[in-house]
C-alpha positions, 0 to 999 in steps of 0.5 A, a space after each residue: 500500500 502506498 504511504 499516505 500523503 502527509 498534510 500540515 494544517 495552518 489555521 488559527 481557528 480550532 473549529 476549522 482545525 477539528 473540522 479538517 481532521 474529521 474531513 480527512 479521517 475517512 481517507 486513508 490516502 491522507 494523514 494529518 501530521 500537524 496543526 499550527 495556529 501561528 504562521 511563525 512556527 511553520 518553518 521550524 515544523 517543516 524542518 523537523 517533520 516530513 510534509 507533502 502538502 500544506 493547507 494554509 489560511 492566509 489570514 493568520 494573526 501573527 504574520 502575513 499569510 503570503 509571507 508564510 507561503 513565500 517561505 514554504 515555496 522558497 525554502 521547501 518547494 512544497 505543495 500549498 493550498 490556500 484556504 480562505 474565509 474571506 473575499 481576499 481576491 487580490 491576496 489570493 491572486 498574488 498567492 497563486 503567482 507565488 506558487 500556491 497550487 490551489 485555492 478553496 473557500 471555507 464556504 465551499 463543500 468539504 469535498 472541494 478540499 479533498 478534490 483540491 488536495 488530489 489535484 494539487 498533489 497530481 501537479 494540477 492547479 485547482 481553483 474551487 468552482 465558486 471562485 473561478 469567476 473571480 480568478 478567470 483573469 488568472 493567467 500564466 505569468 509573463 515571465 517564467 520564474 521558479 518558486 524560489 525566484 518568486 519567493 526571493 522577488 517577494 522579499 526584494 519587493 519588501 526591501 529585504 537584503 540578500 542576507 535577510 532573504 538568505 536567513 528567511 529561506 534557509 539558503 546560502 547567500 551565494 544561492 540568493 545571489 545566483 537567483 537574483 542574477 537570474 531575475 535580472 536576466 529574465 526581467 532585463 533589470 540591471 539592479 535590485 530596485 529595477 527588478 522590483 520596478 519591472 516586476 510591478 510593471 508585469 503584475 508579478 508583485 
């Protein structure tokens, strides 16, 4: 028998955590390996426990959900599905650009979450039906960037230095420098400031 997919839930509402545990319990192909109610604890958990998929609420109480997402995809290149309880369309659209593999509203039928997990783990992009109209405009990025490059671009946009990005994503500074050089090449930008400006023009930030 194939080993179950290991799922981490990141949501600060105990009722949501309990509901998701009940939802996944009958499905032997999934196993909940942890539930976290703070975004700042995600990195340490992923360092200590193998995880295949993260269910992430963007509206966390301590840090921006998109920062948590950038850390996950930048450091671990991991499959992430966004759970949203609000109409945060701009934030969710940006999360998809950052590399989230799916988005499901907490108002959707529970079966949508299972379907999203199956699709994302199969390498597909899943947007729940009730949200597809809002994201009908979501298209392929105008420039092909890796998950790590998008994460680095995200933090460049927040004004962070190479050293700070290296610490956040737990990667060596020369690796950050390499990817920034790639961003300069792909975006035809001679400096970090120009990278950010060009990314904003292209709707990447």
